[in-house]
C-alpha positions as CSV (number, residue, x, y, z in Angstrom):
1,M,2.7,-15.0,-8.8
2,A,4.7,-18.4,-9.4
3,G,6.9,-19.9,-6.9
4,V,5.7,-18.2,-3.9
5,R,8.1,-19.4,-1.1
6,R,7.7,-19.6,2.5
7,F,10.2,-18.3,5.1
8,L,11.5,-19.5,8.3
9,P,10.0,-16.7,10.2
10,I,12.7,-15.5,12.5
11,L,15.7,-17.1,10.9
12,S,14.9,-15.5,7.3
13,V,14.1,-11.7,9.0
14,A,17.5,-12.1,11.0
15,I,19.5,-13.2,7.9
16,L,18.1,-10.6,5.9
17,A,18.1,-8.0,8.1
18,S,22.0,-8.5,8.1
19,A,22.9,-8.1,4.3
20,Q,21.9,-6.4,1.5
21,A,18.3,-7.0,0.1
22,P,19.1,-9.7,-2.6
23,T,18.0,-8.4,-6.3
24,N,15.2,-11.3,-6.5
25,P,13.9,-11.6,-2.9
26,A,11.9,-14.5,-2.1
27,P,8.2,-13.6,-0.9
28,E,6.6,-14.8,2.1
29,L,3.5,-15.7,2.8
30,L,1.4,-13.6,5.2
31,W,-0.7,-16.7,6.4
32,P,1.6,-20.0,5.9
33,S,-1.2,-22.3,7.0
34,G,-4.0,-20.4,4.3
35,A,-5.5,-17.1,4.2
36,P,-8.7,-16.4,5.7
37,G,-11.0,-16.9,3.3
38,A,-9.0,-18.4,0.6
39,L,-11.0,-20.2,-2.5
40,G,-7.9,-22.5,-3.4
41,T,-4.5,-23.2,-2.8
42,A,-3.3,-21.7,-6.2
43,D,-0.8,-18.6,-6.1
44,E,-3.6,-16.3,-6.3
45,D,-5.2,-17.8,-3.3
46,K,-2.2,-17.1,-1.5
47,P,-1.2,-13.1,-0.3
48,S,2.3,-12.5,0.3
49,L,5.0,-10.1,1.1
50,T,8.1,-9.5,-0.7
51,P,10.7,-7.8,1.3
52,Y,13.2,-5.5,-0.4
53,L,15.7,-4.6,3.0
54,A,17.6,-1.5,3.1
55,K,21.5,-2.0,3.1
56,S,21.6,0.7,5.5
57,P,18.4,0.9,6.8
58,I,17.0,4.6,8.3
59,G,13.9,2.5,10.6
60,T,11.4,3.4,8.1
61,A,9.9,0.7,5.8
62,V,6.7,1.1,3.2
63,V,4.6,-1.4,2.4
64,V,3.8,-1.0,-1.5
65,C,0.4,-1.8,-3.1
66,P,0.8,-2.2,-7.0
67,G,-2.0,-1.3,-8.9
68,G,-4.4,-3.1,-11.9
69,G,-7.8,-2.4,-11.0
70,Y,-8.4,-5.1,-8.2
71,Q,-7.8,-7.5,-11.2
72,H,-4.1,-8.1,-12.2
73,L,-1.1,-6.1,-10.4
74,A,1.2,-4.2,-11.7
75,M,4.2,-5.7,-10.1
76,D,7.3,-4.1,-11.9
77,H,6.9,-0.3,-12.0
78,E,4.6,-0.3,-9.6
79,G,6.4,-2.8,-7.2
80,V,9.9,-3.8,-7.7
81,Q,11.0,-0.4,-9.1
82,I,9.1,1.5,-6.5
83,A,10.7,-0.9,-3.6
84,K,14.2,0.0,-5.0
85,W,14.0,3.8,-4.7
86,L,12.8,3.3,-1.5
87,N,16.0,1.0,-0.6
88,S,17.8,4.2,-2.3
89,L,16.7,6.3,0.5
90,G,17.7,3.8,3.1
91,I,14.1,2.6,3.5
92,S,12.8,-0.9,3.5
93,A,10.1,-1.8,1.2
94,F,7.6,-4.5,1.4
95,V,5.8,-5.3,-1.8
96,L,2.1,-7.0,-1.4
97,Q,0.6,-9.3,-3.5
98,Y,-2.9,-9.0,-2.4
99,R,-5.9,-10.9,-3.6
100,L,-7.9,-9.9,-6.9
101,G,-11.0,-9.7,-8.1
102,P,-13.0,-11.4,-9.7
103,K,-12.3,-14.2,-8.0
104,Y,-12.1,-12.6,-4.5
105,H,-14.3,-9.5,-2.9
106,H,-14.0,-7.3,0.1
107,P,-12.7,-7.6,2.5
108,A,-10.2,-10.0,1.2
109,M,-7.9,-6.9,0.0
110,I,-8.0,-5.3,3.2
111,N,-7.6,-8.0,5.2
112,D,-4.3,-8.8,3.1
113,A,-3.3,-5.2,3.4
114,Q,-3.8,-4.8,7.3
115,R,-2.0,-7.9,7.6
116,A,0.7,-7.1,5.8
117,I,1.1,-3.4,8.2
118,R,0.5,-5.8,11.4
119,T,3.5,-8.3,9.8
120,V,6.2,-5.7,9.4
121,R,5.1,-4.2,12.8
122,S,5.6,-7.6,14.4
123,R,9.2,-7.5,12.6
124,A,10.5,-4.3,13.4
125,A,13.1,-4.7,16.1
126,A,14.8,-7.7,14.0
127,L,14.4,-5.8,10.7
128,H,15.9,-2.3,12.1
129,I,12.4,-0.7,11.5
130,E,10.9,1.7,14.0
131,P,7.5,0.1,14.7
132,N,6.0,4.0,14.6
133,R,7.6,4.6,11.0
134,I,5.7,1.9,9.0
135,G,4.1,3.6,6.0
136,I,1.7,2.2,2.9
137,W,1.9,3.2,-0.7
138,G,-0.6,2.6,-3.3
139,F,-1.1,3.1,-7.1
140,S,-4.6,3.7,-8.5
141,A,-6.5,0.9,-7.1
142,G,-3.5,-0.1,-4.8
143,G,-4.0,3.7,-3.9
144,H,-7.6,2.5,-3.0
145,L,-6.2,0.2,-0.8
146,A,-4.1,1.9,0.9
147,S,-6.5,4.5,1.7
148,T,-8.5,1.9,2.9
149,A,-6.2,1.0,5.2
150,A,-5.6,4.6,6.3
151,T,-9.0,4.9,6.8
152,H,-9.9,1.7,8.1
153,F,-7.8,0.2,10.7
154,D,-7.7,-1.3,14.7
155,S,-5.2,-1.4,17.5
156,G,-5.0,-5.2,17.1
157,N,-6.3,-7.8,19.3
158,A,-4.1,-8.4,22.4
159,S,-5.2,-11.6,23.5
160,A,-5.2,-13.0,20.2
161,T,-2.9,-16.6,20.0
162,D,-1.1,-15.3,16.4
163,P,0.9,-12.0,18.0
164,I,1.1,-10.8,14.5
165,D,-2.5,-10.2,15.2
166,R,-1.8,-8.6,18.2
167,M,-0.1,-5.6,16.5
168,G,-2.1,-2.6,15.1
169,S,-2.8,-2.2,11.7
170,R,-2.7,1.5,11.2
171,P,-0.4,3.1,9.0
172,D,1.5,6.2,10.1
173,F,2.0,7.7,7.1
174,A,0.3,7.1,3.3
175,I,1.3,7.5,0.0
176,L,-1.4,7.6,-2.5
177,S,-0.5,7.7,-6.1
178,Y,-3.1,8.8,-9.0
179,P,-5.5,6.6,-6.3
180,V,-9.1,5.6,-6.7
181,I,-10.8,6.8,-3.9
182,S,-14.1,7.2,-4.5
183,L,-16.6,4.4,-5.9
184,G,-19.7,6.6,-6.4
185,E,-19.4,9.9,-8.4
186,Y,-15.8,9.7,-9.8
187,A,-15.4,5.7,-9.8
188,H,-13.3,4.0,-11.7
189,V,-16.0,1.3,-12.3
190,G,-13.7,-2.0,-13.3
191,S,-11.8,-1.4,-9.8
192,R,-15.1,-1.0,-8.1
193,N,-17.0,-3.9,-9.8
194,N,-13.1,-6.1,-8.9
195,L,-13.7,-5.3,-5.3
196,L,-17.5,-5.7,-4.6
197,G,-19.0,-7.3,-7.3
198,N,-21.3,-5.7,-10.2
199,S,-23.9,-5.0,-8.2
200,P,-22.7,-3.8,-4.9
201,D,-24.4,-2.8,-1.5
202,P,-24.9,1.0,-1.6
203,K,-24.0,1.3,2.3
204,L,-20.7,-0.7,1.2
205,V,-20.1,1.9,-1.4
206,E,-20.1,4.5,0.9
207,D,-18.3,2.9,3.6
208,L,-15.1,2.4,0.8
209,S,-15.5,5.4,-0.7
210,N,-12.5,6.6,1.6
211,D,-12.9,10.7,1.5
212,L,-15.8,10.1,3.4
213,R,-14.0,8.0,5.9
214,V,-11.2,10.2,6.8
215,T,-10.9,11.7,10.5
216,A,-8.3,13.1,12.5
217,Q,-7.0,9.5,13.2
218,T,-5.9,9.0,9.4
219,P,-2.3,9.6,9.0
220,P,-0.5,12.2,7.3
221,T,-1.0,11.5,3.2
222,F,1.0,12.3,0.4
223,L,-0.9,12.3,-3.0
224,F,0.0,12.4,-6.7
225,H,-2.3,12.5,-9.7
226,T,-2.5,14.5,-13.5
227,T,-5.1,16.2,-14.6
228,A,-5.0,14.6,-18.0
229,D,-5.6,10.9,-15.9
230,A,-8.4,9.8,-18.0
231,T,-8.5,6.4,-16.2
232,V,-9.0,7.3,-12.7
233,P,-10.4,11.4,-12.6
234,V,-8.1,13.5,-10.8
235,E,-11.0,14.3,-8.2
236,N,-10.7,11.3,-6.7
237,S,-7.0,13.0,-5.0
238,V,-8.5,16.5,-4.6
239,R,-11.7,14.6,-2.5
240,F,-9.2,12.8,-0.4
241,Y,-6.9,15.7,0.2
242,L,-10.0,18.5,1.0
243,A,-10.9,15.8,3.5
244,L,-7.9,15.4,5.0
245,R,-7.5,19.5,5.3
246,K,-11.0,19.6,7.0
247,A,-9.9,17.0,9.5
248,G,-6.4,18.5,10.3
249,V,-4.6,16.1,8.7
250,P,-1.2,17.1,7.4
251,A,-1.1,16.3,3.8
252,E,0.4,17.4,0.5
253,M,-0.8,17.2,-3.0
254,H,0.9,17.7,-6.3
255,I,-1.0,17.3,-9.3
256,F,0.2,17.7,-13.0
257,Q,-1.4,18.8,-15.7
258,N,-0.3,16.3,-18.5
259,G,0.4,12.7,-18.3
260,P,-1.2,9.4,-18.3
261,H,-2.4,6.9,-15.9
262,G,0.0,4.3,-14.2
263,V,3.1,5.9,-14.9
264,G,4.9,4.8,-11.5
265,L,7.8,7.1,-10.8
266,A,7.7,8.4,-14.5
267,P,11.4,8.2,-15.0
268,T,11.5,8.6,-18.6
269,D,9.1,11.5,-18.4
270,A,11.1,15.1,-18.1
271,T,8.3,17.1,-16.7
272,L,6.9,14.2,-14.3
273,S,9.9,12.6,-13.0
274,I,10.6,15.6,-10.5
275,W,7.7,14.2,-8.2
276,G,10.1,11.6,-6.9
277,Q,11.8,14.4,-5.3
278,L,8.9,16.1,-4.2
279,L,7.9,12.8,-2.4
280,A,11.3,12.7,-0.8
281,N,11.1,16.3,0.5
282,W,7.8,15.5,2.3
283,L,9.3,12.4,3.7
284,R,12.3,14.3,4.9
285,D,9.7,17.1,6.5
286,R,7.9,14.1,7.9
287,G,11.0,13.1,9.7
288,L,10.5,9.9,8.0
289,L,14.5,10.0,6.3
290,R,18.0,11.2,7.6
């Protein structure tokens, strides 16, 4: 992403919190002094978070992870459009630019996602956000990243010098849209290779097949997929849903028969476009909408 600019942390959030989100808000570097493990100083080496703050915030926030096979990011229809839709519900959104393969491999991506959640949580008061109403939403490979954040998290380091690192990284809810979940039988091979390399450690493949990592602490989850998805098999969502059910985690899944991969909110599809309303209903049922 060209032109990444750094905010003055306290001043910027105070200004943004009191005004309507601009059409093209400026991204903020997750690590202003350089990301851990950075392999250069180009924009691709600088993970960032772009805030789209609701004009009349209701206290809920979502970190948005666009898809792109862990090789590029679909920043428009799985990023900006999603953020603006969330804003229309009174939800503040934060679009994540995370590091990508083949230049970067795990754990750079999950480090970026966890840092994003911690960052939003650390500034919750200034942004009129409830710290226990911060979710994550991912599409395709971004769905894998979101499901990794939902199954691999910690409570923060209370003794950390950086106050952001003191925050927990567990999202309070997850939204997974045609997500990559398994890196094994139903894997999207391109995403797996970009995330782990062409000859990954089998133990790492298992650890990041997130249907195998669901516990009772995994946050409530909403899933959307289509049976006709020829890129990421629908079994990815089905397996995650069944794992959530077995663990007793509240979950809702909507599988449509037809529709290609990568539809975003599908605003021009008369059948699929209803899924956004189904998601809004779920958010309302969870007490995340007023």
